[in-house]
N, C-alpha and C positions, 0 to 999 in steps of 0.2 A: 745755770747749773742746778741740778736737783739737790735738795737738802740731804738726800740719801747717797749721793755720789762720794765714794771714798777714794777715788783715784788720785786726788791731789790732797796735800795737807790742808789747804783752804777748804776743800769739800768736806774733809774729815772733821775739821773744827766746826763747820756749819752743821754737819749731821749731829755732832755731840751737843751743840747748842739746841738744836731742834729736839733731840731726845729729852734733854733736861726741861725744856719748856712745854712739851706736849704730851709726854707719856706720864701715866700715873707713877707714883713711887714704886708700887709693886711691879709694874711693867718694866721700869728702868732697872730695878734690882734684878728681876728675872733675866732681862737681856744681858746685864753685866755678868751674872753667874754663868749663863750659857755660853757667852762669848769667850770667857776664860776657859771653860771646859773644852770648847771646840777650837780654841786658839785662833779665833777670828775677832775682828774689831766689832764693836757694837754697831757701827754704821754699816759694815758688811752684812751683818745679820739682819738689821732692819731693812736694808735694801732687798735682801732675799725674801723676807716676810712680805714686804710691800709688793714685790713682783708677783708672788704667789696670790696675794689677795686680789690684785688687779686682774690676774688671769681667771680667777673664780667669780668675779663680780662684774657685770656689764656696766657701761658708763651710766645707765639710768640709775644705778644704785649710788654712785659716788660723785656724779657731776655737780651736784648742789652742796656737797659737803666741804668743809674746810679741811686743810691738810692735817691739822692736829687731830681732828675727829676721825679722819680716815686712818691715821697712824694708830690711834688708840684702839679703834675697832679691829684693824688688821692684826695687831699684836694679840688682842684678846681672843680673837677667833683662832689665830695660829696656836696659841697656848692650849686652847680647848681641843683643837683638831689633832695636835701632836703631843699631848701631855705624856703619853706612854714612852715617847722617845727621849725625853729630857729628864734632867735631874729633878 
C-alpha cells in the first residue's frame, strides 16, 4: 500500500504519519491549510501532488531518491508552481 493511499483508514493513518515524519513544518502547515480550504484530506492532497510530480519528472530524476525527499521536493515545487491558486 502506498503511503499516499487514502482509500482505507489504515492508508490514511499511514499517510498522516508519513506527512508528519517527512514534510517540513512549513509544508505540513501549508498542506493542512489548503486541505481545510478545499475540504480534502491532507493525504488526498499529497497524493494528487505526488501524482503531478511523477508525471512531470522522469524516473531518472527520482529513482535514486528516498520517499521523504521526493515528497518534500514535490510539495515544494507544487507550491511554487501553483502559488497563485492557493491561500
